[in-house]
N, C-alpha and C positions, 0 to 999 in steps of 0.2 A: 661923784666918785668918793669912795670910801676914806680917810685916812685923813681929814682935815680936822680943826680945832674947832669944837661947838660951844659958843657962849653959853656961861652960867645963864643969862638972862632967859635965851632962847631956852634952855632944859627947864627952868622954872615956870614959863609959862604954859610952855606943852606937859610938863605931870598934870597943871592945876586943869587946863581945860581935859585932860585924859581922867583927872581923878571924879571930877563931876558927870563930865558923861558916860562913865563906865559903872556908878553905879550909882542907880534911881534913887530918890526919896522914899520911895514907898518900902525898898527891902532894906535901908538903915535901919539900924537901932536906934531908938531916939533919947536916949539917955546917956548916952558912950557919944554921939554926936552933940550931942548939945551941950555936952559939959567943954567940949575943946573948945576954946578961943582961934581967935584967930591968928593969932602970932603962931598958937600951937599946930596951928596948921598947917601953917608957912614954914615952920621949921621942921617940921616933921618931912614935909612934900621937899625942903631942900637937903633932909638927910637923905632920902631915897632915892631924889636927883643922882648925887655923888655916889651912889652904889652903883646905880643904873650906868652913870659914864664910867664908873672905871670897868665893869664888866665890858659895857661897849667898844671899849677903848682898849681891851685886853681881845676882843673878837677881833676889832680892826687890826692891831698888831698881830696878829695867829693870822690872820686873812693876810697880811701885808707879805709876811714871813713867807707864807703857803705861796702865792704869785712869785715871789720874787727865787722861791725855791725851784716854781716847774720854768721860769722865765729861765734859769741856769738849764733845769734840766730841757729842753727845750735848746737853747741855744750849744747843746753840747750832741744832741741829736744831730743838729742843723748839720753841723760842723764834722761829726761822723760820715753823714751822708754828702758832705760834700769833698770828703777826700775819698770815700767811696768811689763817687762820679769819677773825679781826677785819675782816679785809678785805672778804672773803667774804659776813661777818653782813651787814656795813655795807651790802654791795653791795645784799644781799638785802631789807634793811629799807628802803632808799632805790626798791628795784623795788615793794616790795609796798607803801611809803605811796602812791608813782605810779597803780598800779593801783587801791588804795583809792579815791585822787581820782577818776581814770577812768570807775568804776564808778557812784561818786555822779552823775557827769555824764551817765552813760548812761541811769540809773535814771530820774535827771529828765527828759531828752530823751525818755525814754518814754512817760513822764506825762504831758509837755505834749501829744508827739501823740496819745495816745487819749485824751484830753478833749478835743485839738480834734478828732478823728473822730467823738468822740459828740456836739460841737455842730455839726459838718456835718449827721449823721445824722438829727436835731433838728429844724433847717433843714429839710429836704429833708420828712419829716413834717409841718413847719408850716405849710410850703408848700401840700403835698397837701390839708391839711386846710381851709385857706383858703382855697383852688383848688376844692375840692370835686370832686378826682379820685382815683383809683385810682391806687394806687401797683402798676404791674405786675410790675417788676423786682425781681430780688432783691436786698436790702441787707447788706453784709457788713462786719463790724468783724474785721480779724484781727490783732491787735496794735494795731499805731498807724495800719493801713494803713484806709481805710474807703474801699469800690468799692462803683459799683451795675452790676450784671451785668446787660447787657439782653439776653444769650444765654438767661437762664435767668428766667425769669417764673412769678409765683408762682399768679398765675389765668389762665383765657385770654383772650388777646387780645381785642376785640368785632371783627368783622369788617371792614375800610375802607370806609365807606359809600360807598355811590355815587352817581353825581349826582342829584340830586331829578329825579325823569319829570314835568314840567309836565303842571299840571293840563287835564283837557278844555276847552277853551274851550266856554262854553255862548252860545248861535245860540235866538234868537226861537222858530223853527221846529221845531227837531229837538233829540229826544231825546238827552243823553248816555248813554252804558254806565253808568253810575251807574242812572240815573235808568230805562232800560230791565231791568233788574236788578229794582230794588224794586218797578216794576210789572207783573212777573212773576210778585213773592213775593207781590203781593199778590191777581191772577188766579189762582194758583193755589192760593191761600186758598178762593175764593168759588169756582169752577169745577174741581175736581181734574182734570175729563175732559177739558180743553181748548175744552169748548164752552159757549159764555155764551149768556144772551138779548139782544138789543139792548139791552135794557129795564135789566138789570140792566148792562150794559159801562158805559151812560150814566151811570146812576146815582154807579155807582162815578169815573169821571172827574170829576163834579163833586163827589162827596166828596174826592177829591184838590184840587180847584178851593179849596174851605175851608177846604184846613190847609195848603196849599202856600207857604201864604207863611212864608218863614225858612228852609223846609229846600229848595223849591226842586224839590219832586218832583216837577212838571212844567214845561215852558218857556214864558216867559214869555206870546207867542200862545195859547198852548195852555191856561194858567190864565185868562186872560182870554175865552178863548172862550166864544158865547151857545150855548143850549141849543138852537139851532134849527141852530147849525153843528156842537156835536157831535152829534147827528143824521144830522144830514148826509152827517157821513163815516163813524157805524158803518153807516148803512144801506146804504152802497155797496158793501158788505160780504157783507151781508142776500140770500140767493138769494128768486128769486118764491115768492109761498108760502110760506116760513118765515121762524120769528122767532130761528134761531140761527144763530151764524155761530160760527167757531174764531179763539179768541184767538189763537192761535199765528201764524193767519194777519195777525191784527190787529198780534202784535209785529213782525214780519217787513218792516210796510207804516213802520210807525212807527221804524222802527232804520234807515231812510235818512237819509243817504246811505251805500251798501256798492255793492261791485264787482260787476258785472251777472255771471253765469252762462250760460256758451254750452252750448249739447248736447254741445257734445266735452270742455270743460273738466268740467262734470259728470260726464261717464259714466268720465273719470281720474280725479277722488274717488273716486267708488263704486268703479274698481276699487281703491285705494288704498287705503279702509276697508276691504275685502277681505281684502286681503292682510294686514292686520294680524289679521283679526277670524278664525284662522286653526281655530277652533269653529267658523264659521258659524253664530254664531245671531243673527246680526245687530243685536250690540250690540257698544258698543266702549265701555272703564272710561276713567280722565279718563287713564290715563298710555299709554293706546294713541292717545285723540282728540288727545294733543301730538305723536306721531310723525307723524300723518299731512299733509300737505300741501292747503289747501281748492284752490278752483277761482283761488283769488287768490294772490300772493307775500306772506303773513303773518308774514314772521321780525321779531322785534323789533329797533328800532334799537339800534345798538351805543352808549348812552347815553355810554360810557368816551372811546372814539373822537372821539365830536361835541365832548365838552368839551373834549379835548385840544388838535383843531381848531380848537377857536374858531368852531365852524359852531353858529348858532342851534338851539337843541335845540324839538322841535317836538312836539304831544302823538302818540301814534301809534294814531290811531284803529282803523286796520285788523285792526293785532295787538292790540287792547284789546280788540274786537268778535269776533276769533276766540276769546277767549281765553271771553267772553259768551257764544256759542253754546250750547258746552256748557251750562252756567248756564241758557239760557234753554229748551233742550229736555230737560234730563239728566232720568230718572226714575229708581223703585228698582223691583227684580226681586223678585217675586213669593218666588223662593225664598230669595233673600238681600236683606234690606230694610237694609241697612244698606251694599248697595253700588251705589254712583249710577252707570249707565252712560245710553249715549246711543243710541236707534232712528238709524242714520245714513241708513240709506231713508226716513224720514219727513220727517227733518231737510231732505235733500236736493230733496225734492217742497216741500214749502214757497218753498224758494228758486229755484224754477223759473219763479215770477211774471215776466211780460213787458206790455207794454204793449197785445201782441197777444194775449188770452186763448188762440185757437187755439195760437197760439205754445208759450204758458206750458203748452198742456195735452201737445202733443207733448213738448216736454222732459218734462214728467215721464211722460210716458207710456214713455218711450225710460229715464228711470234705473227705472223700475217693472218693465221687462223686462229692461234690464241691453244692449241693444246700440241703435246710432245708427239713426233713421228717418227717413226724407225730411224734412225739415222746410219745401220745395217748396210741400205742400200747406196747410200755415198759411194761405200769405198767399192762399189763394182765400177768397172766402165761401163759409160753412157752407153755405150754399142749392147753393152751387154745385161741393159736393162727390161728392152723389152721381151728376152727369152727369158727373165728371173722369174722367181716366183713368191711373189712379195704377199708377204702372209698379214694383213691388219688390213680395220674397221674404219679405219677413217678416211674421211671426207674432205677434199679440197673445194673450198667454193670458187668460184670463177673470181669474184673480188676480190678475193685475197690473192690467187695467182698472179691478176692483173697488175695490184698496187707493189707485189714481189718484182713483177719486170720494170715496173715503170719509177721504182725507187720512192714508193709510197705517195707519189704525188698524182692526182688524178689527171689536172692536165695542166702543162710548164708555160704553154702559149708559146712555141719558138714549134719553127717547124724539124723534129730530128729524132733520133728512135727514142727516145725519152717519153715522148708526145704519145699519148693515145692513136695513132693515124687511124686514118681508116684506107690506105691503102692497102689491096689486098695481096699485093706481092709481098708486103714487110711481114717476115717472122712475126713481129713481137706486134700486128697490128690486132688489137682489140675486134675486131670481125671475124679476121680466121681462127682467133682462141674459141669465138663465140662458137663457129664453125664447126673448130673441133670441139666442143662438149655439145653440140647439137647431136653431132656422130652415135652419141651412146645416150640420147635423151637425156641429157644434164641440160643446163647453162645459168641464168641469172640468179632465180630461186630453186634450182636442184643439182647440188656440189656431184663433184663428179668421186667415187674413190681411188683410194692412192691406188691401188691395185692394178686399178685402169690408168691412172693417171698414169703412170710412171714407164706405163709401154705406148703410149699415143706417139706418132712421129710427128707431130708438129710441135709437141708437147716437149719432146727429146731436142727437137734441133733450137726449141727456143733456150734449152737448159745448155744447151752446146757452144750455141751464138754468145750467150748472157757471160760475158768479163767482170762483173759488175760485183761478183762475191770471191775475187781471186785476191786474195793476200801479195800485194806486191814486195818485196824489203826493197826500199828505195834505199837504204842503210847502204847495203851491200855493192848495188852499184855503185854509188859516190862513194864510197871506201875505194874500188878496183880504181876508180878510175881515177882517183888521187892518188894508189900506191904508182899505177902505171905513167905518168905525169911527174913525178918523183923519179922515176927510173930512167925517164928521158932527158930528165934534167939531169941525174950523175953519170 
């Protein structure tokens, strides 16, 4: 370490060694060197050593001063660093305390928000339970946010309820659509073939009278009708010399009022049915039936529009009756018993009824043949048809004539006038009709011209005997009986 006191002897020895080793003998000047004595040499070396010592001492002192100053400077810097570090640490501590306090506040606020969200959720659930309502929307709690996502539902929403269709107003003399369907079900159970004896039909109506209270199976005037009045109504449909009638004919008449069908409208309806019956089976399914427009406008009312426009909504009887017609005439195919179909030709034949039975018969004959026949002859008495002049090229096939006379059914399985009997004395016997055609060289494969058809005695007898296409106004009979009953009570 520099800075200690060096002994003079040590300096002298070091200088002597340095002098002799630094200058070799060969390089010294001989005269000068030899003249010097040992004492002079020693004195000279001592003087030189003292000068060097002083100079070294100064260097040492300067070095020590510089080291001391550097030490002071270093200490000052360290003190500055310590002060700065203390300030930074103090500031960090202050910020950490502030951050800690802020986090505590945030945690408290988040906890409070979550508690409030849960309370809101519980309130929604409580109200739904108390109101017995189904919660359709998705309830979500995300952190402290409670949301009801109306666009995301948990279960399928029920369809918007349509305006309530008003019920059909019950009339004392007319059957409602519901009563018609119920009556058809009862008659189909007792006579599936569509043909029933008049005694059984009267008994069934009287049975309805006994259980009609509270169920309204019959209109009020029908429920109070006497046995004589029911017998008068039923017997008006029974042909002479027979005790059977077609209860489909009875249903069509008690279904009044319904729009009357002209020959043209019936034929147009027949063409529409044939258009959807691509397989030409003579039957249509429910789906096909719904696609066919009948002879009257039977489009359903737009109850939504009527409700929005504040128009009084009334019962759409014509549309409901159109839907019920399929139910009244439907049957199950033998090949597919579960498939319900409608024989559209038979159905149209039943709606050919008219106050003029000959006109009704001609409309039915048009439906059976598929083309329009002259109706002018229908306004002439049957007795005058044989002497009249019928100018027409239309021909009547035997099968179409038989179908009209036998209600569109080939065979119903019972012994009655609606069956294609082989009794030669039966005016409606198919064998008798074949003989009538044979007299004019016509038959099953050769149609008969209508000019000849409407003049044959046998055919005219069939038209005269048939009550099938006569429109009987049951309502007038029932109203008259009700008025007479009131008059007797008064």
